[in-house]
C-alpha positions, 0 to 999 in steps of 0.5 A: 500500500502506498504510504506517501501523503497526497500532494495534489500533483494532478489536481483538477486533471481529467484522467482516462485509465484504460485497464483500471480493473483487476483480475483478482484481489490485490493491487494491479498496476492499473487499479493502483494507478486509478486510485493514485490519480484520484488521491492526487486530485484528479477526476478519473474514468476507469475503463475495463472489459469487466464491469465488476472490475471497473466498478470495484476500482471506482468504489474504492475511489468513492470510499476515499471521497474522490470522483470516478466513473466506470466505463465498460469496453474492449479497446481492441474495437476502434469504436469502443475506443472512440466511445471511451474517450467520448464518455470521458469528455461527456463525464469530465468535460475534457481529457488531460491524461491518458493512461494505457495499462492493458496487456496479455501474453502467450508463451512461444517462440517464432516457430511455435507461436500460432498466428491466432495467438500472435494476432490476439496479443497484438490486438490487445497490446498494440492495436488497442493502444493505437485505437485509444491514442488515435481517439484521445489525441485530438481531445488532448490537443484541443484541451491545450495539451496533456500527457499519455502514459503507456505501461510496457514491460522489461521484456520489450527490451531484454530477453528472459529464459523463455520465449513469448515472442508476441508479448515481447514484440508487441510491447516493444512496438508499444514503446516505439508508438509512444516515441512516435507520438512524442515526436509528432506532438511535442510542439502541440503540448502533448507528452508521451512516455512509458513506464517499464515494469520488471518483476511486479507482484500483481493479481495478473501474475498470480492468475497467469504466471504463478500457475503452479499452485505454489504462489509463495514459492513463485514469488520467492523465486521471482524476488530472488532474481531482482537486485533489490531482492523483492518484487515491485508492487502496483504502487511502484508502477503507479507512482512512476506513472503519476510522475510522468503524467504530472506537471513535474515531468513537464519537460520529459517526453519520449522516455521509457522509465524502467521500474525494475529494482535493478533488473536491467543490470542483469542484462535479461538473465531472469524471467519477466 
């Protein structure tokens, strides 16, 4: 749980969080980010494919006395992405920050990855980001500028001991998309950056990575590979995203901010 006191770093900002729900109990990256933006003074629209997941995050924000609304949609559908941005404008009166936090993975190398899996991963990890960004940029520019934060992964930059080529490649492309947006829109007042998580202890990891049944053993093994000897949390990622989205990072665009406990030092000799 985050322990630092709120300081209003995004006070009065209007934030759209894509992937603000959670696949299970605990604090995922998107859920923590949505709550943190609200704690820091923003009004938040929480988007998720799951109505229950989005509403659960919204209720947490409401319990803390902040404002948020839920919106349900699958961002792999271009019209759904347009609808999410339109709902944000309708609810909040505009848009200042876009936070993109969805992603899936399937294990497999070049030869053994099925085309169907490749396309599914790219649809969620990259196409969805393109759809939402394309919908949001005109609004951000019209409202005087703003910030986009994409959540990628260290696997986009460094290889681990097993292959999941679709995940790695799509997330690397997401980082490049961010830099393309940063270059094109720098003079228009829109900044674009990525947060690059390493080993993070989230509900997604428990649901899709720690599948052996012994979650504690998996967590211990993952933590042992990190120079800091612990996994990060959703709050570590949320704090980095908050910084990049805030005016404190007003002269920063086109960067990939690694939040990995020093994993980059190991040159990829660990599972991400």
